C-alpha positions as CSV (number, residue, x, y, z in Angstrom):
1,X,105.2,92.8,96.2
2,X,104.0,90.6,93.7
3,X,100.8,91.8,91.8
4,X,98.7,89.0,89.8
5,X,96.1,91.5,88.3
6,X,96.5,94.7,87.0
7,X,94.1,97.8,86.9
8,X,93.9,101.4,85.5
9,X,95.9,104.4,86.4
10,X,93.3,106.8,85.3
11,X,89.6,106.6,84.3
12,X,90.2,106.6,80.7
13,X,92.1,103.6,80.4
14,X,89.7,101.9,82.9
15,X,86.8,102.3,80.4
16,X,88.7,99.8,78.2
17,X,89.4,97.2,80.7
18,X,87.6,94.8,82.8
19,X,90.1,94.7,85.7
20,X,88.5,95.9,89.0
21,X,90.8,94.4,91.4
22,X,94.4,93.7,92.5
23,X,95.7,90.6,94.1
24,X,99.0,91.1,95.8
25,X,101.0,89.0,97.9
26,X,102.8,91.2,100.6
27,X,103.8,91.4,104.1
28,X,103.9,95.2,104.7
29,X,101.2,98.0,104.8
30,X,102.9,100.2,102.2
31,X,102.2,97.3,99.6
32,X,98.6,97.4,100.7
33,X,98.2,101.1,100.6
34,X,99.9,101.2,97.1
35,X,97.3,98.8,95.8
36,X,94.4,101.0,97.4
37,X,96.2,104.0,95.9
38,X,96.3,102.6,92.3
39,X,92.5,101.7,92.3
40,X,91.4,105.1,93.9
41,X,91.0,107.1,90.6
42,X,88.7,104.4,89.4
43,X,86.8,104.1,92.4
44,X,86.2,108.0,92.3
45,X,85.3,107.8,88.8
46,X,82.8,105.1,89.3
47,X,81.6,106.5,92.6
48,X,82.4,103.3,94.5
49,X,84.4,102.5,97.4
50,X,87.3,100.0,97.8
51,X,87.1,96.6,99.5
52,X,90.1,94.8,100.8
53,X,89.9,91.1,101.3
54,X,92.8,89.3,103.1
55,X,92.4,85.7,101.7
56,X,95.3,84.2,103.3
57,X,98.4,85.3,105.4
58,X,100.1,87.8,103.1
59,X,97.6,87.6,100.3
60,X,95.3,90.4,99.7
61,X,92.7,91.4,97.0
62,X,91.9,94.9,96.9
63,X,89.0,95.7,94.4
64,X,86.3,98.3,93.5
65,X,82.8,97.5,95.3
66,X,79.7,99.2,94.6
67,X,78.4,98.2,98.1
68,X,81.2,100.4,99.9
69,X,80.2,104.0,99.9
70,X,82.7,106.2,97.3
71,X,85.7,107.7,99.2
72,X,85.5,104.9,101.8
73,X,87.6,101.4,102.2
74,X,86.2,98.2,103.9
75,X,88.5,95.5,105.3
76,X,87.5,91.8,105.6
77,X,89.1,88.3,106.2
78,X,88.0,85.2,104.6
79,X,90.5,82.8,106.2
């Protein structure tokens, strides 16, 4: 898995950074699940959900999204 953007692993670190998404180039579900897990702590702290956007084959952006209910993750494809 290749990661382009990094994000926090706990909410204290997240308060000091603006990174709210992770872009991954992966072809397995485990890579996607790892990215969702990495953002889940920040999502709970902010009371937001997680949006998973497939932008191309093998390219996924996992991001915090205030329009997704807390504790939920939504998926969409834009290609």
